C-alpha positions in Angstrom: 86.2 77.3 80.3 89.7 77.5 78.7 91.4 74.4 77.6 93.5 73.0 80.5 96.3 70.6 80.0 98.0 68.8 82.9 99.2 65.3 81.7 102.9 64.9 81.5 102.9 62.9 78.3 106.4 63.0 76.6 104.7 64.4 73.5 102.6 66.9 75.5 103.3 70.5 74.9 103.8 70.9 78.7 107.1 69.1 78.4 108.2 71.5 75.7 107.2 74.5 77.9 109.1 73.1 80.9 112.2 72.7 78.7 111.7 76.4 77.7 111.6 77.3 81.4 114.8 75.4 82.1 116.5 77.2 79.3 115.3 80.6 80.6 116.8 79.7 83.9 120.1 78.9 82.3 120.1 82.2 80.4 119.3 84.2 83.6 122.2 82.4 85.4 124.4 83.4 82.5 123.3 87.0 82.7 124.0 87.1 86.4 127.4 85.5 86.0 128.4 88.0 83.3 127.3 90.8 85.6 129.3 89.5 88.6 132.4 89.0 86.4 132.3 92.5 85.0 135.2 94.7 86.1 134.2 98.0 87.7 136.5 100.4 85.9 135.1 103.9 85.7 138.4 105.8 85.4 138.7 107.1 88.9 138.0 105.9 92.5 134.6 107.5 92.8 133.4 106.2 89.4 134.8 102.8 90.2 132.8 102.6 93.5 129.6 103.9 91.8 130.0 101.4 88.9 130.6 98.5 91.4 127.5 99.5 93.3 125.5 99.5 90.1 126.8 96.1 89.1 126.0 94.7 92.6 122.4 96.1 92.4 122.1 94.6 88.9 123.3 91.2 90.1 120.8 91.3 93.0 118.0 91.9 90.5 119.1 88.8 88.5 118.9 86.3 91.4 116.6 83.4 90.4 114.0 82.1 92.8 113.7 78.3 92.3 110.3 78.2 94.1 108.6 80.1 91.3 108.7 80.2 87.5 110.4 82.8 85.4 107.3 83.2 83.4 103.6 82.8 84.1 102.0 83.5 80.7 102.5 83.4 77.0 101.2 85.6 74.2 100.8 84.4 70.6 100.3 87.4 68.3 98.5 87.4 65.0 100.3 90.1 63.1 103.2 89.8 63.1 103.1 86.2 64.1 105.2 86.3 67.2 105.3 84.5 70.6 106.3 86.1 73.8 106.7 84.7 77.3 105.7 87.1 80.1 107.4 86.9 83.5 108.7 88.8 86.5 111.8 90.1 84.9 113.4 90.3 81.5 115.7 87.5 80.3 117.6 87.5 77.1 119.9 85.0 75.4 123.5 85.5 74.5 122.6 87.2 71.2 120.5 89.7 73.1 117.1 88.3 71.9 114.4 88.2 74.6 113.6 84.8 76.2 111.2 86.3 78.7 109.8 89.8 78.6 109.2 91.8 81.8 105.6 92.0 82.9 106.1 95.8 83.0 107.0 96.0 79.3 104.6 97.8 77.0 103.9 94.6 75.1 102.9 92.8 78.3 99.9 95.0 78.9 98.1 92.9 76.4 98.5 89.8 78.7 96.3 91.6 81.3 94.0 93.7 79.1 93.3 91.7 75.9 89.8 90.5 75.5 87.6 89.1 72.7 86.1 92.5 72.3 89.5 94.0 72.0 92.2 91.3 71.3 95.0 93.9 71.0 96.6 91.7 68.3 96.6 88.6 70.6 95.6 85.3 69.0 96.1 83.1 72.0 96.7 83.8 75.7 98.2 81.0 77.7 98.4 80.9 81.5 100.7 78.4 83.4 100.1 76.6 86.6 103.2 76.4 88.8 104.2 74.3 91.8 107.6 74.8 93.5 109.2 76.2 90.3 107.8 73.6 87.9 105.1 74.0 85.4 102.1 71.8 86.3 99.5 72.9 83.8 98.7 75.3 81.1 95.4 76.9 80.0 94.7 78.4 76.6 92.3 81.2 75.8 91.6 81.9 72.1 90.8 85.5 71.6 90.4 85.8 67.8 88.7 82.5 67.0 87.2 81.0 70.2 86.9 77.3 70.4 83.8 75.5 71.6 83.4 75.7 75.3 86.4 78.2 75.5 85.2 80.9 77.9 87.2 83.6 79.7 87.1 82.2 83.3 90.5 80.9 84.2 90.8 78.2 86.9 94.5 78.7 87.1 93.9 82.4 87.9 91.3 81.4 90.6 93.7 78.8 92.1 96.5 81.4 92.2 94.3 84.0 93.9 93.1 81.4 96.5 96.4 79.7 97.0 97.1 79.4 100.8 99.8 81.7 102.1 102.1 81.8 105.1 104.5 84.7 105.6 104.7 88.1 104.0 102.5 89.4 101.2 103.4 88.2 97.7 103.3 89.8 94.3 100.2 89.5 92.1 101.9 89.8 88.7 100.2 86.6 87.4 96.7 87.7 88.5 96.6 91.5 87.7 93.1 92.3 86.4 92.4 94.8 83.6 91.2 97.6 85.9 94.2 97.1 88.2 96.6 97.2 85.2 95.1 100.5 84.1 96.2 102.0 87.5 99.5 100.3 87.6 100.5 101.8 84.2 99.3 105.3 84.8 101.9 107.9 83.7 104.6 109.0 86.1 103.3 112.5 86.3 99.8 111.4 87.3 98.7 111.2 90.9 96.3 108.3 91.3 94.0 107.9 94.3 92.5 104.4 94.6 89.3 103.9 96.7 89.5 100.2 97.2 87.2 98.0 99.2 88.6 95.1 101.2 90.1 92.3 99.0 90.3 94.4 95.8 94.1 94.3 95.8 94.7 98.1 96.2 97.9 97.6 98.2 99.3 95.2 95.7 98.3 97.6 92.9 100.1 100.4 94.6 103.3 98.4 95.0 103.2 97.1 91.5 102.7 100.6 90.3 105.9 101.6 92.1 107.7 98.7 90.3 106.3 99.7 86.9 107.4 103.3 87.4 110.9 102.2 88.3 110.9 100.1 85.1 109.5 102.8 82.8 111.3 105.8 84.3 114.2 104.2 86.1 116.9 106.9 85.6 114.7 109.7 86.8 113.2 107.9 89.8 116.4 106.2 91.0 117.9 109.7 91.3 114.9 111.3 93.0 113.7 108.3 95.0 110.6 106.2 95.6 109.0 105.9 99.0 106.3 103.6 100.4 104.4 105.0 103.5 102.3 102.6 105.5 100.3 102.7 108.8 102.7 100.8 111.0 105.7 98.5 111.0 103.7 95.3 111.1 102.0 96.3 107.9 105.4 97.2 106.3 106.9 93.9 107.3 103.9 92.2 105.7 104.3 94.0 102.3 108.1 94.3 102.5 108.9 91.3 100.2 106.8 92.4 97.3 109.1 94.9 95.6 112.3 92.8 96.1 110.5 89.8 94.6 110.0 92.0 91.5 113.7 93.0 91.4 113.2 96.4 93.0 115.5 96.8 96.1 116.0 100.5 96.1 112.5 101.5 97.5 112.4 102.7 101.1 109.5 101.8 103.4 108.4 104.0 106.3 105.4 105.0 108.4 103.8 108.4 108.6 105.2 108.8 112.2 108.7 107.8 111.2 108.6 110.1 108.3 108.4 113.2 110.6 110.4 111.6 113.4 113.9 113.0 112.5 113.8 115.3 115.5 112.8 114.6 119.1 110.9 111.4 120.1 107.2 111.5 120.7 106.8 111.2 124.5 103.6 113.2 125.1 100.0 112.0 124.7 97.3 114.3 123.5 93.6 114.0 124.3 91.6 112.9 121.3 90.1 116.4 120.9 93.6 118.0 121.0 95.0 115.5 118.5 92.2 116.1 116.1 92.7 119.9 116.3 96.5 119.6 115.9 95.8 117.6 112.7 93.5 120.3 111.3 94.8 122.1 108.2 94.1 125.5 109.9 97.2 124.9 112.1 99.3 125.3 108.9 98.3 128.9 108.7 98.7 129.5 112.4 102.3 128.2 112.2 103.0 130.3 109.0 101.9 133.4 110.9 104.0 132.4 113.9 107.1 132.0 111.7 106.8 135.2 109.8 105.9 137.2 112.9 109.6 137.0 113.8 110.5 139.4 111.0 110.7 142.6 112.9 110.1 146.1 111.5 113.2 148.3 110.9 113.0 151.1 113.5 116.6 152.3 113.1 118.9 152.8 110.2 121.7 150.4 109.3 125.1 152.0 110.0 128.2 150.2 108.6 131.6 151.5 109.6 134.2 151.0 106.9 137.6 152.6 107.2 137.2 156.1 108.3 133.7 156.4 107.1 130.2 155.2 108.2 127.7 154.2 105.6 124.0 154.5 106.4 121.0 152.7 105.0 117.7 154.4 106.1 115.1 152.4 108.1 112.5 152.9 105.3 114.9 151.4 102.7 115.5 148.4 105.0 111.7 148.1 105.3 111.4 147.9 101.5 114.0 145.2 101.4 112.2 143.2 104.1 108.8 143.6 102.3 110.4 142.5 99.0 111.9 139.4 100.5 108.6 138.5 102.3 106.7 138.9 99.0 108.8 136.3 97.2 108.0 132.6 97.2 111.0 131.8 99.3 111.4 130.0 102.6 112.1 131.9 105.8 115.7 130.7 106.1 116.6 131.2 102.5 115.4 134.8 102.8 117.4 135.2 106.0 120.5 134.1 104.1 119.8 136.6 101.3 119.2 139.6 103.5 122.8 140.5 104.3 123.6 140.7 100.6 120.5 142.8 99.9 121.6 145.2 102.7 125.2 145.3 101.5 123.9 146.2 98.0 122.3 149.3 99.4 125.6 150.2 101.2 127.3 149.9 97.8 124.8 152.2 96.2 125.6 154.8 98.9 129.3 154.4 98.2 128.7 154.9 94.5 126.7 158.0 95.1 129.7 159.4 97.0 131.9 158.8 94.0 133.5 155.4 95.0 133.6 152.5 92.6 133.2 149.3 94.7 133.1 145.9 93.1 131.4 142.6 94.1 134.3 141.7 96.5 133.4 144.8 98.5 129.7 143.9 98.6 130.7 140.4 99.9 132.9 141.9 102.5 130.2 144.3 103.7 127.6 141.5 103.8 130.0 139.5 106.0 130.8 142.4 108.3 129.8 142.3 112.0 127.6 145.4 111.7 125.5 143.9 108.8 125.3 140.5 110.4 124.2 141.8 113.7 121.6 144.1 112.2 120.2 141.3 110.0 120.0 138.9 113.0 117.8 141.5 114.8 115.3 142.2 112.0 115.3 138.6 110.7 116.4 136.2 113.5 117.4 132.6 113.0 114.6 130.3 114.2 114.3 126.8 115.6 111.1 124.8 114.9 110.9 123.5 118.5 111.3 127.0 120.0 108.6 128.4 117.7 106.1 125.6 118.6 107.1 125.8 122.3 106.2 129.6 122.3 102.8 128.8 120.7 101.8 126.0 123.1 103.3 127.7 126.2 101.7 131.1 125.8 98.0 131.7 125.4 98.8 135.3 124.4 101.2 134.3 121.6 98.8 131.7 120.3 95.9 134.1 120.3 97.9 136.6 118.2 98.6 134.0 115.5 95.3 132.1 115.7 93.0 135.1 115.5 90.2 134.5 113.0 91.3 130.9 112.6 90.7 129.2 115.9 88.0 129.9 118.5 88.9 130.7 122.0 87.9 127.2 123.1 90.1 125.7 120.5 93.0 127.8 121.5 92.5 126.8 125.1 92.6 123.1 124.0 96.1 123.6 122.5 97.8 125.6 125.2 99.7 123.6 127.8 98.1 123.9 131.2 101.5 123.5 132.9 104.1 124.6 130.4 107.5 122.8 130.6 110.6 124.9 131.5 112.1 124.9 128.0 111.7 123.4 124.6 114.2 120.7 125.6 112.0 119.6 128.5 108.8 119.5 126.4 107.1 116.1 126.0 106.2 116.4 122.3 103.2 114.3 121.1 103.0 112.5 117.8 100.7 115.3 116.5 103.3 117.8 117.7 106.0 116.1 115.6 103.9 116.7 112.5 103.6 120.4 113.5 107.4 120.6 113.9 107.7 119.1 110.4 105.5 121.8 109.0 107.6 124.5 110.8 110.8 122.9 109.4 109.4 123.2 105.9 108.4 126.8 106.5 112.0 127.5 107.4 113.7 125.4 104.7 112.1 123.6 101.8 111.7 119.8 102.3 113.4 117.8 99.5 111.0 116.1 97.1 111.0 112.5 96.0 110.0 111.3 92.5 107.1 109.2 93.7 105.4 108.3 97.0 103.0 105.3 97.5 100.7 106.2 100.4 98.7 103.3 101.9 95.8 103.5 104.3 95.6 107.2 103.5 92.1 107.6 104.8 93.4 107.5 108.4 95.8 110.5 108.0 95.0 113.9 109.3 95.2 117.0 107.0 98.5 117.9 108.6 100.0 114.4 108.1 98.9 114.6 104.4 100.7 117.9 104.1 103.8 116.4 105.5 103.7 113.5 103.0 102.8 115.9 100.2 106.0 117.9 100.8 107.9 114.7 100.1 106.5 114.5 96.6 105.9 118.2 95.8 107.7 118.0 92.5 106.8 114.3 91.9 103.6 112.3 92.0 101.8 109.9 94.3 99.7 106.8 94.5 97.2 107.2 97.2 95.5 104.0 98.5 92.7 103.6 101.0 89.1 102.9 101.8 86.9 105.5 103.4 84.9 102.8 105.1 88.1 101.6 106.8 88.9 105.0 108.4 89.7 104.2 112.0 91.0 107.5 113.4 88.9 110.3 114.8 90.2 112.5 111.9 89.7 109.9 109.2 88.6 111.6 105.9 85.2 111.4 104.3 86.4 112.9 101.0 89.2 111.9 98.8 89.0 115.3 97.1 89.7 117.0 100.4 92.6 114.5 101.1 94.2 115.1 97.7 93.9 118.9 98.3 95.8 118.6 101.6 98.4 116.4 99.9 99.0 119.2 97.4 97.6 117.1 94.5 94.1 118.5 93.9 94.2 117.3 90.3 94.8 113.7 91.4 92.6 111.1 89.6 90.3 108.9 91.7 89.8 105.3 90.7 87.4 102.9 92.4 88.1 99.2 92.9 85.0 97.4 94.2 85.5 93.9 92.8 86.8 91.7 95.7 89.2 89.0 94.6 90.6 88.1 98.0 87.6 88.2 100.4 84.9 85.6 99.8 81.2 86.5 99.4 80.1 85.1 102.8 82.6 87.3 104.6 82.0 90.4 102.6 78.2 90.1 102.9 78.5 89.8 106.7 80.9 92.7 107.1 79.0 95.1 104.8 76.0 95.0 107.2 78.0 97.7 109.0 78.3 100.1 106.1 75.0 101.9 106.4 75.8 102.9 110.0 79.5 103.9 109.5 79.8 105.0 105.8 76.4 105.9 104.5 76.3 106.3 100.7 79.5 104.3 100.1 78.9 101.4 97.7 79.3 97.9 99.0 82.1 95.8 97.5 81.2 92.7 95.5 83.1 89.4 95.7 83.7 87.9 92.3 85.0 84.6 93.6 82.9 81.5 93.0 84.0 80.0 96.3 81.8 81.7 98.8 84.2 80.9 101.7 83.1 79.9 105.1 81.5 82.0 107.9 80.8 80.7 111.4 79.6 82.5 114.5 80.4 80.8 117.8 78.9 82.1 121.1 80.4 80.8 124.4 80.4 81.9 128.1 83.1 84.5 128.8 85.0 81.9 131.0 85.4 79.7 127.9 86.3 82.4 125.4 90.1 81.9 125.1 90.0 78.1 125.3 87.3 78.0 122.5 89.5 80.2 120.4 92.4 77.8 120.9 90.2 74.9 119.9 89.1 76.6 116.7 92.7 77.4 115.8 93.8 73.9 116.5 91.3 72.7 113.8 92.5 75.4 111.3 96.2 74.6 111.5 95.6 71.1 110.1 95.1 72.8 106.7 97.7 74.7 104.8 97.7 78.5 105.0 98.0 81.3 107.5 95.7 81.8 110.5 95.1 85.2 112.1 93.6 85.5 115.5 92.4 89.1 115.8 91.4 90.2 119.3 90.9 93.3 121.4 94.2 94.5 123.0 92.9 93.5 126.4 92.5 89.9 125.4 95.7 89.4 123.4 97.7 88.0 126.3 94.9 85.7 127.3 94.5 84.3 123.8 98.2 83.9 123.4 98.4 82.0 126.7 95.6 79.6 125.6 97.5 78.8 122.4 100.7 78.3 124.3 99.0 75.8 126.7 98.3 73.7 123.6 101.8 74.0 122.4 100.7 75.9 119.3 103.6 78.0 118.0 102.5 81.5 117.1 103.6 85.1 116.7 102.1 88.1 118.4 102.1 91.2 116.2 102.5 94.7 117.4 102.3 98.1 115.8 106.1 98.2 115.6 106.8 94.7 114.4 105.4 92.0 112.1 105.9 88.3 112.0 106.6 86.1 109.0 107.8 82.9 110.6 104.6 81.4 112.1 101.5 79.9 110.6 99.5 81.5 113.4 99.6 85.1 114.4 97.7 86.8 117.3 96.9 90.3 116.1 95.6 93.2 118.2 92.6 94.7 116.4 94.4 98.0 116.1 97.2 96.4 114.0 95.1 94.3 111.7 94.6 96.9 108.9 96.2 95.9 105.6 96.9 92.3 106.7 95.4 89.2 105.2 95.2 85.6 106.4 93.7 82.5 104.8 91.7 81.9 108.0 90.7 84.4 110.6 89.3 84.1 114.1 87.8 87.3 115.4 87.5 87.5 119.2 84.7 89.5 120.9 83.6 92.0 118.2 81.6 94.1 120.6 84.7 94.8 122.6 86.7 95.7 119.5 84.1 98.3 118.5 83.7 99.6 122.1 87.5 100.2 122.5 87.3 103.1 120.0 86.5 106.7 121.0 83.2 106.9 119.2 80.6 104.6 117.6 81.6 105.4 113.9 85.2 104.6 114.5 84.4 101.5 116.5 82.3 100.1 113.6 84.9 101.0 111.1 87.6 99.2 113.1 85.3 96.1 113.3 84.7 96.3 109.5 88.5 96.2 109.0 88.9 93.2 111.3 86.1 91.2 109.7 87.5 91.6 106.2 91.0 90.1 106.7 90.0 86.5 105.8 90.8 85.1 102.4 88.8 81.8 102.8 87.3 81.4 106.2 86.1 83.6 109.1 85.1 82.4 112.5 83.7 84.9 115.1 84.0 83.8 118.7 82.1 85.9 121.2 80.5 85.9 124.6 78.9 89.4 124.5 76.1 90.2 122.0 77.3 91.1 118.6 76.8 94.8 117.6 73.2 95.4 116.5 74.3 96.3 113.0 75.6 92.7 112.5 72.3 91.1 113.6 
């Protein structure tokens, strides 16, 4: 293995490296002090405020974290003979020369990708062990002239991956693997879809990609914006510290539901069948027909009184204007705004034919006249998304008109309200309805596009949800993250190609991560017994960790279930690291009460909130996706699977739950395990 040096001899190079680190900290402090002392003078009030905000943001990026090191690696190059320290952010000295280079810099790619087969000009790669901000060891890997016994396996790398964690997810800049780095540094114009098995680091890769893009294309992306979309608030709380730790504080985090929730709140509940249908991409065409059906044919001429005369535009001419506007790639509302000017133009043509010489001011006056505005509002009325959707769901006849050839009679009956509310204001819109309202809003007025969207757990989104997110990056790019085997909604995708199409990125590039760095082999092997039944044809992930982890199955009488869980957790908390107790929703309170009786402090996660304060968290099975714990206790797997609407979704939910452990998994159950796990 690589040479590892840990002794703190005064003449040991580790002392020299620690001194270099302390100097880097002084230089970072100097950079921040210089930024804070800079005077925000932009020449005017608005410029001053903008410059002050920029300086404040810059100072926030330069805050040192004393619990970690400013660098985690070193590169010694052959030609030219140079030495570079690689860290979380760039640090330079007073002369402007680099002391630490940012992990996102082009040169830093060699730290992650260089190998003996392709040294990339690197003579020696050094990794540092760190404990509470101090260097504890270093490990050398000679790429050009390997020394005896010097192999590529890094114990420092292994220790960092397996280091116990409590609290939110942390960055992986020190442990990024070559295949992960390829994805992180993909060009800003490229949409990348990552099919990542549990423990492959796909979420971390997506977040680090956002950080890299903001480094490489900062001006463009700060203007257009970067957004992270996750499955629920608990997940977003879990990952929320990663980008700030990398110095990126301008990225917004949201859920798919919050993204479309700018209008009414979701108060209604759909049946599973109705929710699946409302998420079907065919609904987009139904709604498009519904919107454009409001453009009415011109049956009468437009007559515009002006002075002592009346000017007339024939109905057939108005029809030509309407057809021309409908044929353009323009939103409904934009066309409605243009229509009065187009009608006024034809009034001016009539004036010119009569010998008048009207100018643009006359056309503007005609366009604003009561006659033109009233006529335009009849043939091209202003629409409200809620009223359009209300009409579709409240009237079987209206829906049938717009769904003809798209939805069957049975499907139409599934969508129409059995007892329609009195008005759009009284409607109890469901979560799926809010996505339809978002589609309608975009048909009326174009949704602004961001520069980049990171979409996690994408396999669980319906086609209509993907369309809603795709609108937010229609002129930008996306990083799509997920695992088809972890699809736990009735509309979960079986094809990334189809999902990318709904997202509006059919040319997106699919990458597969199947090397598990986080989940140990014993846990992976147990969980993948479910794959043939729930995701046939999908390759099983492979754990590359030498530590196989620990798996234990504990069967007890139902009456002893909660107390046994508390006993298991009591044994786990004696070791450092986080503990997740994942249970069916029906057992969460009972398990929490059993822990409380033993005075074990713990958090209880919900879909709308996470917890970063406790070593122990009780987690409903439906909230576990995307979370990781050093040790996991899974309670009553059969119930977790049975709580889902169908067998496939139930097994996929169980697969998610069983793959949350980084080092140890204990399954406590009273009922038989699902047959697939036997």
